[in-house]
C-alpha positions, 0 to 999 in steps of 0.5 A: 245618579250614576246612570244619569251621570253617564248619559249626558245629553240623552232625552227620554227616547235614548234613555227608554233605548238604554232601558230596554237594551239593559232587558234584553242583557238581563234576559240573556243572562237569566235573571229576573231584574237588571242590575247596574252591570246591565245597565253599564254595558246598555250605556256602553253599547248605546253610546259606543256601539255592541262589542265586536270580539270577532275582529281580530287585530294583529299584535302590533295593532293591539299594542299601538291601541293599548299604548294609545288608550293608556296614553289618553288615561295617564295624561288625563289622571295627572290634569286637574281638570280632565275627566277621572278615568272610569274605565279603559278597554281595547275591546273595539266596539262599532267604530273604536278600536278602544277608549277611555271611559270617564267616571261620572261626575256632576254635568256642567254647563260652563267651562273655563280655558283651564278646563279646555286646555287640559280637555286638548291634553288629554285627547292628545295623550294617545297620539303623544303616547304612540309617538313616544313609543313607536317613533310615529302616530297611527291613523286611530289618531285622526278622531282625536286630532278632529275634536282637537282642532274643532275644540281649539278652533272653538276657543279662539273663535266662539268663547274669546279664550284667546289672549291675541284675538282677545273677547270677540266672537268670530265664528257662529253657526254650524262648522262646514265639514269642507274647507273649515268654512261655516255654513251662511257665514259672512267673514267678519274679519280680515285675512290678517285676523283669519291667519291670527286665528290659525296661528292661535289655533296652531299654538293652542294645540301645539301647547296641549301636545307639548304638555300632554308628551311631558306628562307621558315622558315623566311617567312613562314607566306608569304608560308602559304598566297600564299599556301591557297590562291592558294587552293582557286583560283588554279592560281596566277598571279605575282601581286597577288602573289607579293601583298601576299608577301608584306603584313606585318606579 
């Protein structure tokens, strides 16, 4: 159940690769059987890439990444509908410099507007933390912003989750990475509606960012605790994270 929950969308061939990776790890560790440690490590390897401890980061970059990931985690933990934090790390994997792995939960097919709004706020926690601590964001938030923009646009144009636009689906097909247009899209709405879509996307993102920032300002001491521990230990499991979040102010 734990493995299934942590591997949403994987098909048989993906799971076969995961088990093979776990078997290799077990053999390297001179174990006669695959344990949950190898399975968890193989999930991270398959989903994020192998750990790149050879990548040497200067102290400023390490601090930025630590506060970025602590920002994500701190906001997620304070939101009713966001994923629970399972693990936080600043160990590089693949192209990622750090990440927050959510706690396994039952895979769901349907999501509400409130759940999407909390997901947006969680995704923006990294950038918000950088702004609060360092007075400016880094390029490390670029992927978060791409996901946020795509999700907010889908809320407005695909899922009918905008009171201004209403229950209409204005976007169909896969998004074009260039110019923000859609492959084969025949625009069925006016320039005025297009402007309203852009305004709604901006409003949704700005609202989520304001929520994320306020949560971090209200919990700045916890943000500092989590980030400083990450700088030293590089990895925090859920139990350690909750211990830090529960410390009296």
